[in-house]
Phi, psi and omega in degrees: 000094182245308183224025180299332184244024177306130179082001179256141181244130182242126177280141169242113182265124180217148175292164175300341179205143168110001176289139175288114191309307183298333178283345173268309189286325180294311178292327178302313178298318180297320177295317179296317180294334176276003176092004183271170180247105177280146177225132185270121179246137179218186181266351177223147175286172177104224181243144177253145179263121177267166183225152172254086190063252180262353182261140177302135179255220178278169171249155184223137181286128180281129180276325183205158175254154184297331177283348177251355185251160176227141173303338175302336184273359186228159176257355179182172186223137168245133177243101173286159186264224195100140185294309183296322184303302178289332179294323175291310184301323183289348177266359179250107186302326180295325179287314178303314182293325178298317177296311184300324182296331176294325177291313180299329177274359181072024184267145183296143178229138178234130180223144182227145172064238181280351184301341183288348169304322180292323176296321176295321177295326184281351182073024183251006181270341183303132179077355182265143174268125187208173172221165186196181167306138190302328184292350176269358185307309184293317178303316184285323173296318178296336174273007175090015179273156172258098186275131177231156180257085181222159183302312178208138181234129176249112182250127177242022186275350182253206181284351184209175174272135178238119178251125181228150173217167191272319194197172181308322179304335181272000190306319181299310180294322181296309185297322178293319179291327177294314179301315178300319179292324182285346178288337186292000000 
């Protein structure tokens, strides 16, 4: 992975607090290694606080806010997990609309772990084959998704490519599949 994403900018959407750090940093590094430019988008400017499960991790500088950014500015979207992160995002109409617009524009989206709550809230899970942290299974099925328990799922049945994974143990496969989706 050297220059597969050269000239491509990938949005990483995270709440001001609560993102699972490794689910942000590992795909971020994969995008950088592939020659792409990752950009951190949040609901507030400044720095966002990541977590290592329940413990505070590092903070990261926000590059843009959802109300000032447009999917037109990006070639793809990564939704990292953590329980608090998507739970916060799905309560913010501007964040939900930001996610939905990637699907409407036909741009690839990659979501891992609990991040799929935001997809359910955006109304974009219906009819899609996907995976997530197991406790979201019922929520996603209720949202009309075909939930499966697999390391990584690449669904091309909708308006865009959707890459999903279950947990941090899946990050290598998730990051590779995301980079491949963003190459298109």
